[in-house]
N, C-alpha and C positions, 0 to 999 in steps of 0.2 A: 395608503393607499398611490395609487399611480393614476393622475389626471393629465391628460392632454388637454391643453388650453389653444382652442384655435380663433386663429383670425381669417375669415372666409377670404377670397377674391376682394377689393373694396376699388378697384378701378382698371380699369383696361389702359392707360397710357401716362399714368402716373404712379410716383412711388411717396408713400406716406409717412413715411422712418420707421422705426422701429415702433411693437404694440407696447406701449407707456404703461395702458392697463393690465394687461397682460402680465407684465413683468413685476409690478406691483404685488400684484394677485399672487404670481408664484412664488414671491417671497413671503406672504403672509401665510400661504399656506406649507410653505417647507419649514416654518417655524416652530410651524404644529407635526412634522415629522411626516409629512406625505412627500409624494414623488413627485413632480411637475414636470411634464415636458412640453415646450412650446413648437405649435405647429402653425407658422404665421403664410400663409397661401399666397398672402400679397405683395410680399418679398418672395416668394420663391417665384413667381412669375419674372421677378428682375433678373434670375438666375437662369432660368429655364422659359422663355416664353412659350411654349406652348401651354403652360396652364392656361394659356388667355383660348388657346384655339381650340384645345382639345374638351370636352364634356368634364365639370369642374366635380361633379359630387361622386358620383364613380369611384373618379381615380384619387380625389381627397380622401374618401370614406376605405379606400385599402391603405395607402398610406398613413392616417391614423392609427387603423386597428394592429396595422404590422408592428405597433409600440404596446400594442394587448393591453391598453388601459382598462381601469375601473371604472371611470369616470370621464366624459369629455364633457367641457364646459366650452361654451362658442359664445364667442363675443361679434355683435354685429350690431351695426345703425340700419338707417331707414331704408338707405340705398340697398344694401346688401341682404337686409332680413331677406330676402326669396332665397338667396343662395343657402344662407346657414339654414332655413327650413326642408329644403330639399337634401344637404348633405344629414342635418340630422337625422330625416327619412331614410338614407341608405344604410347609416351605418349602424341603425335599430334593424334594419333586413337582414344586415349581416351579421349582427350582435345584440340578439335581443335584451341578454344580461348585463349590457353596460349602459349607466345611468347616462341619462342627457340633459344637461342644464344652460339654460339661455343665462347670459348676462347684459353689461352694456345698455347706453341711453333708450335703444328703442323699446327693448322690452319691460322696462321700465314704465312706459309709457301706455300696455298694452298685455299682460302678463296674465290676465284671465281669459282674454280672446287669443290669445300664443296657448294656452294649454286647452282650451277649448277646439279649437281648430286644428291642432296637429299632434297628435297621438303621439308618435318621435319624444318629444320631447315631453320630460318628465318634471321639471320645475324649472320654477324664475328665479333668478337673484333680482331684487329689483334695489337701487340706490345701491350705493357704495358694498361694496363686497368686501373688506379688507377683514372685518369681522363677521358676517353673515355666511360666507362662502369656509371658513373652515369649520363654521359650526355645523353648516351641512354636511361636509366631508366626516366629521366626526361621528354623524346623526347615522349615515348610510354605512359606515365603517363597522360601528357597532349593531345595525341593522334594528336601530330606535327609531324609532315615530319622530316623521319632523313637523308635527303639529306642536307650535309655542315656538319655533324659530324666524323671529320677527326677520322682515325682509325675502323670508321663501314663500312664493307660492308652487304650489303641488298638486298632485293628482288624488285622490282618495282609492281606495278599493274598488269601489264600484265606478272609477272615472270621471269623477266628479270635480272641477278645480276647487281648490279652495286656499285660502289667502288666507296669513297671519298676521295681516297688518304691516306697516310700514316696520322700518327699523328708524328711528330717530339717527339722523347726522351726525359722524362723530364729533364732541364737542373739539378737540383736541388734534386735528389734522396730524400734527407732530409724529403722534403713534402712528399715522402710516407708514407700513417700512419702505425702505429703499427698495429700489428694483433688483432683479436679479437679473445684471448686465451678464453675469458669467452663462445664461442658459441658454444666449443665443449668439452668433458671429459675427461682434459688435465693429470689427473692422471689416467686415462686408459690408454690411449695414453703411456705416461712415462712407466707404467706396464706392459707395452707389447712390449715397445722399446728393452729390452736387451741390446744389444750390440749397436743396435745404437743411432750415435752423433745426437740430436735435431737440427734443420735447426734454422740457427740465417741468417735474410738475410743482406749483406755485401754489393750487389752492383752487377753489371751486366757488361758483354762487354772483349773480348780479342783482343788483336788489331793484332792479327796473324791469318793467311788464309790459314788454312789446307783443303785440296780438300774435305774430307771425312765429315766434320764438317757444322753444319746450325748454330752457335752460331753466326758466322758472318754477316749472313744474317740477324738472329733477330735482333741484337743488335749494327749492321752497323760498327762493328769494336771502337765502342767508348767504352773507358774503365772510368766506374764511381763506385766509393766506396762510402760509406754511413761515416758518420765523425766516427774516431773511438772511441768517448766519445758516440755516441749513441750505435754502437755496443756491448759495454761493457753495457751500461746501461740493452740492452735488456739480456744480459747475465747474468746480477746481478738479475732483476726481476727475471725470471725463475729459478734460482738458488736460491735465497732467497724465492721465492712463495711454488715453486713445489718441491724445493728438486733436478733439472736438474743438473747433476754433469758433462757431458760429451755435447759436440757442436760442431757442423760443420758451420763455415761461408763461407754462400753459396754466391760462385763468381765464375764466368769461368775459371782467374786466377789471383790470389788476388797478386802473387809475384812478378807482375809485377811493383807494388811500394811498395818497401821492407820499406822505411821509415814506409808507413801507418800499415805496419806490426808492425812491435817496437814500433808505437805508441798506437797500441793495446794491446800489451804485458806488456808497462811500465803501461796502464789504470789497467790490471787485477793485478798486482804488487802492485801499491799502493792502492787498494781497500782491497787486502789481501782474495781475492778469490780462493778457493781452486777447483780448475778444471780442467776438460781436454778438450782439442779443437783441433781442427786442420781446412783444407783447402785443394783447388785446388790448384795445378802449373805446371808448367814446368819443364821440368828440366834443363833447361838454366837461368833462372831466377829467381834463388833461390841460396843465395851463403852460405858460411860457419860461416857468422855473422850472419846471417837473424835465424839461423836454433839454434845458440846459443842464442840466445837474446828470440827465441818464445820457445825452452824447457826451458830456466829458469822461464818461466809464464804459464808454464804446457801444453804446445803443445805436443801431443804424437803423431800425427799421419797427413801423407801430401799424398794424395793421386797424381800422378802423370800418365797424357796420355803419355805412351813412345810410344809404336803403333810397332816399327818396333827396330831391330839389326841390320837393315843394312843402310849402309849411303845410297847405290841407292837407296831404299823405302824411306826413309826419304827424299831424293830432289823429286822422284815423288809425293809423297802426299803432298809436301809442307810444311811438319813441319820442314825440316834438321836440326832435332838435332845431335850431335857429337856425337858418341858411346862414344867417353873415357870420356865426359863429365857425360854420366850416369852415370858409372861406381861411378866416383866422387862424384855428388851429392847423391847417396844413400848411399854412406859410409860418408859424413857429416849427414845425419840424422840418422844413425845408432848410431854414435860415440856419436852423442848429445841424445839420448835417443829416437830419434822420430822414428815410424814405418812406414815407407814409405809402400804406396799401390801402387801397379804399372799394369798396364793394355796394354795390347799389343791388337793388330789387326792383323788376317791371311787374305789373302783375293783377295791382290791386284794384279791385272791380268798380271801386269810385274813380280810378282815375278818368281824366279827360286830355283831349291831345296836347294840352299846354303842362300838364302831368309828364305825362310820358317825355316830352320834349325836353324839360326842365333837365331832368334826370340824364337823359343822354348827355345832353349839354356840357353837364356837370361833369359826369362820368370823363370826357373826354378832356377837361381844361387837368382836370386834377392828376391826369396822365401826362399831359406836355409837360405841366411847370416841374412835373420829376418824381411824379408815384412809383414808387417800383412797380407794382402793378395797380390797374384796374377794373376791377371785373362788373358785368351788369348779368345778374342774375333773374330767372324767372320765379315766379312767387309760387311754394308749393304749401299746401294746407298740410302742414304735420301732424301726424297723430297726436290728439291730445290736447292741441294750441287752442287759444281762445278764436282766433280766427278758424279753426275747421269745426270748433262747438256752435258756433256761431251760422255757419255758412247754411242755406235749406239744403242744398246738394252737392256732389260732387260730381264730375263728369270725368269719362274717361275716354281720351283721344291717342289710339297707338299710334296715328302719325305723326303726332307731334308731342310725345312723351317725355315729359321733365326730367330726363336723368343719360347721364354717358351708361350705363350699366345697362340702357336696352342692348347694348351687343354681346350680353350675356344670355338674353332672355328669350326661350325655346320656348314651344305654344302650351306645357307644362307649367313654366313660370308664368304666364300669360293669364291662365285659367284660374290659378292660385290667386291671382292678381284682382282678378274679376271676380271671384268668390270672397273676396275680404277688403273692401274700401276703406275699413275703420282702420286696418292693420299696416295696409300698404297703402294710404291716404297719398304718400309724397309722388305716386306715379298718376294721380289725379288734378283735376285742375278745380276750380273755383268755377262758379256757376256766372258764366258772363252773355248771359241771354240777356241782362239790359244795360250792359257795358258800351264804353265806349267800343273797344276790340275783342275779338274772338279769340280764344287760346289758339287756334292756328296762328293770324296775326302776330300773336304775343312773342309764341316759340320761335319766328322765322325773323322776328327782328331783334330778338334776346341774340341769336344764334349770329347775326349778321355785325351786330356790332360787338359783340365777343371779339369775333373774327378780326373785325378792324383796330380794333381797339389793341390788339397784337403786332398786327400790321400794317396797320396802316394810320397811326394817332394822329399826327400831323396832318394829314392830307383832310381827314374828317375831320378834325378840330380846325382848320383854317376854313372848309365850306358853311359847319356849321354853326363856329363860333363868330370869326371875323367876317365870312360875308355872310352870315345870319340866311343861310338858307334851312329851309324846314328839315330836320331830322325824319320825319317820316314820309314826305317828299323822296330825299335820299335813297330811301329803303324803298320805296314803289320802283325808283331806276331800275336797284337791282334784283328785285322781288323774283322775276323769273330765276335769274342764276341760282338764287340762294334756295327755292325749291325745290331746285333738280340736285343738290347735295345731299348724301346720304349723310347720316349720322357721324360715317368714320371719316369721309371726308369733311365734316364739319367740326370734328378733333381735329384733325391736320391742316384748318386754316386754309382751305383750298379756295376761298374767296380771292377773284383776280380783277382788281381795278385798273385800267390803263387811262393814259392818255386821253382818248378820245372820248371816255366815260366823263371824266373831270368838265374837259372843255364843255361837252354836251349839256352837263349840268350846270355851269357856271359861266360861259362863255369865252371866246377870243380874248377879251378883253385881260383876262385873269389868267390867260396861259401860261406865261413864262412863271409866275409863282404855284400856280396848279401842281404844275413839273417840278418844280423845285422842293415842293412838298413830298411829292409823290418819290422821286429822287432819295430824299432824304430816307424816309419809311423804307425802302427796298434797301439803300444802302446798311441801315442797323439790321432788317433781316438778316440780310448775307453772315452779315459781321458776325451774326450772333447765332447762326446755325449750328448744331450740334458737329461736334468733330472740327469746326474748323479755327485754326490759329492764324492769325496772321493782320494784314494790316489793309484797309479801304479807304478810298478818297472820295469826298465829298465837294462839290463846287456848286454852289447858288443861292438864292436869296433868303432863304432859311436863317430865323435867328435866333439863337439860345441865349435867352437876355440873364444878366447877371442878378437883377433886381424882379422880384415877384409881384405882379398885381394885386392891389388889393383885392380887388373883384378877379378872381380867379378865371371868370370869364371871358375879361378884357385881355387876358393874358396873348399877346401878339407873337405869332411864328416868324410873319414878314415882314419884313424891311426893305427899303431900298438899298440897293446894290449888291456888290456880289460878298459872298465868305466860303471863307475855306476850312474843310473840315476833315481830320483822321480821324477814323475806327481802328483800335487796337483791340484785339482778342487774347487772351492772355491764360491759358487752363480754363477757359470757361467763363473768364471776368472780362469783362467789355469795356473800355474807359475811352472817350471821345474828346479831343484836344481841337481847339481851333487853331489854325495857321496863317501866317500871313503869306501874301501873294508869292513871296521866293519860296518860302520854305515848302508851301505848296508844288511850287515848279521843281524843288530839290526831290520832294517824293516821287512825281510825276517819273522822274528819270529811270525808277525801280520798278517800272512797268506794273503797278499796284493796278486792280480793279478799280474803274473811277466813274461815278453816279451823277451826271451835270442834266441841267434841262435845255441847252442851247438847240440842240440838235433832234427835235423831236419833229415827226411829221404824222398830219392827222390821219394819214393811211397806212399808217407803218405803225406794228405794235413793238413797243421798245422797253417791255417790262423787264428784260435784262435777266430773265431766270438764272441763266449761266455764272450772273456775278457782276455785272455791270457791263455797260460799254467800256470797252479798252479804246485809247488812243492808237492810232494810226503808226 
């Protein structure tokens, strides 16, 4: 059978790397004699941006059917599920004979509901597809009954949804086939990846049970890993064949098995691979020894789902991290040259003001001490999670809908979402009627501080941690500006902070320090902008310490005196160097853009969107 394996659009402004799950599935069905074709529209948009601006489903259906498939397999996540459903409808309308099956993490949480609600979907593959999907194809090819194929849900002759029950997880995931890289243009993917770490499958499963997470449902809290040698073989193949140098080891919580990470590091060192790599971890499953061993082998980033800086909320969500452990683990990473990425969540109905503000403060503290990225996300009640099941009701608020996919949503999509709250739960809010804050407030605060984490991390950190201003009071100061921004403007980080704003918030007494922070943030934004290669100078009172404070919230970013920095962008890689006054003076002669706080005026906007004040 000829099978089109499809990834619909997944975002409007981000590239998500190659579709690893489809490449593994393609390999599995090709071994059984079937002919796979990859249709990755999330990548096609990188080549042709009109995929974003034009109606998706009709065009994609025509493109898929041009391959004359016997079967179409669509993978989808919660965010793009509505696009996948619409695409299935268009394919079925044009080619009723083509069997359409859904796979991926989201359908595993709502297979019966999907079949009951969307008649264009003929079957669903729940859980791992490496064994289930080939069995489904073989049955369809020979016109056999689908009854008895574990992991398959389908519709019988009367249109009723039938479940064959789950398929047990693969006991030995080493049996999972290697991805079929030859089915896509790997060099084109790598070219468009920029700072994306290319994915290598290392396993799945997290033994913990956070209330908001669906991982424990899909993977049954069973921790499984590929052999270290197999993982490094894959890394070496991609490195030697395609020149890939940065890798993400895909697993929900890799550091639950520290000796396994040590084994991967040893293999990388033994083979002399000059690469960079990273993985996902819980704060409390990573120790200093593992940081040291991984760093020596090229590990330079780790993703942490921190979620909250409140012990109370940590307990409520079932994660139960100790706040002191957060500070220590981030320091361990940074002291060994590993850049953490820290992710936080706001929106738990039990949150009080102090919980919300503590989380915002820690997010900025992580960023200024050296986190590669620090995110604040809005809580989503994902389908099937304990959080969703325990909620009394869900609230749909289109003015504050919690997804960047809103750019793709037309009236027909919104109607489907309104009809199916269980399937599309991630578009909904929890019930905040008895909470400290309502959904609109949460949505705007998350967007405001997300924009600030990217554009003004030092400025905000100085305000909320050094000067101890209330994060919610600061948001109120900018609330009118935030509420006027469209979703597209928020994606483009269009928030603007000026020196007048800062002095209005904190007073003239701190003016020089405030503007020093602002200029430093502006210099980083300018030096980091897409397409820029060159050097940018900064002079001010901002301080980049060599040592990290035991409590990240106490990290000072302003000290008395003047300091001098040079930002240098080479092919998208930014480096910052501290200069002596003499070195700074020498660089000034090159007529570089210079950001400095001395010459500010209360009634003049010196935000320097053109790249900074140039010395006359």
